[in-house]
N, C-alpha and C positions, 0 to 999 in steps of 0.2 A: 544547564537547565536545573531548576530547583525541583526537589521531590514533590513539593506541594502542587506544582503545576502538572507534573506527570500524573499524580493521583487524580487531579481534577479532570484531565483529559480522559483518563481511563474511566472515571465515574460517568462522564458524558456518554462515552461509547457504550458502557454497560447499561446505562439508563435507557438508551435508545433500543438496545437489543432486548431488554426486559420489558420495557414499557408497552411495546406493540402487542406482544402476546397477552399481557395482563389486561389491556383494554379490550382485546378480542374476547378473552374469557368472561369479562364482566358483561359485555354487550351480547354475546352470542351463546353463552353457557356451553353446553356440550357440542353444539354445532361449530364451535371454533377450532376443533381439532385439525380438520383439513386445512383451513386458512393458516394456522400456525405452522403446520408442516411445510406448506408452500412458501411461507415467509422465510423460514429457516433455509429452505433450498435456495431461494433467491439470494440470501446472505452468503451462502457458500459459493454460489456462482460469481457473485461480486468479488469475494475475497480471492477466488482463483483467477479471475481476470486481472485484478490488481497485481498479484504475484507474477502472472505471465507478462504484463507490461513492464514490470521492474526487471525481470530476468532478460527481457528483450533489450532494454536500455543498457544493462550491464554487458550483455553479449556484444552489442554494437560498440560500446566504449572500449572494448579490448583492442580494436583495430585502429584506434585514433591515438597517435603518439602524443606524449606529453611534452616532447621537446622537438627542436628543429635543428638540423645539422646543415650548415652552409659552408661551401668550399670558397674560400676567399683568395686563394692563390695556388701556386704549384704545390706547396707543402704545408699550407696553413688551413686549418679548419676551425670554425667557430661553432660552439654548442650553445644554443639559446633555449632556456627553460621558461 
């Protein structure tokens, strides 16, 4: 992955995080404090849910083997990856 693409993706994410509070400040002035706090709380809940889903997938993947062992005869075994 090229660094320019990484910075572009980070710029988009930062733009979304910063754009909503700025628009709220322009539209609502001092009344925007509570909506901004609620917005950031929703972002934190979303991030925590994403982390939880990823941890759950990693936990479940621990118990799935990456290879298969087959017994083909009395003393022969085959390992398939």
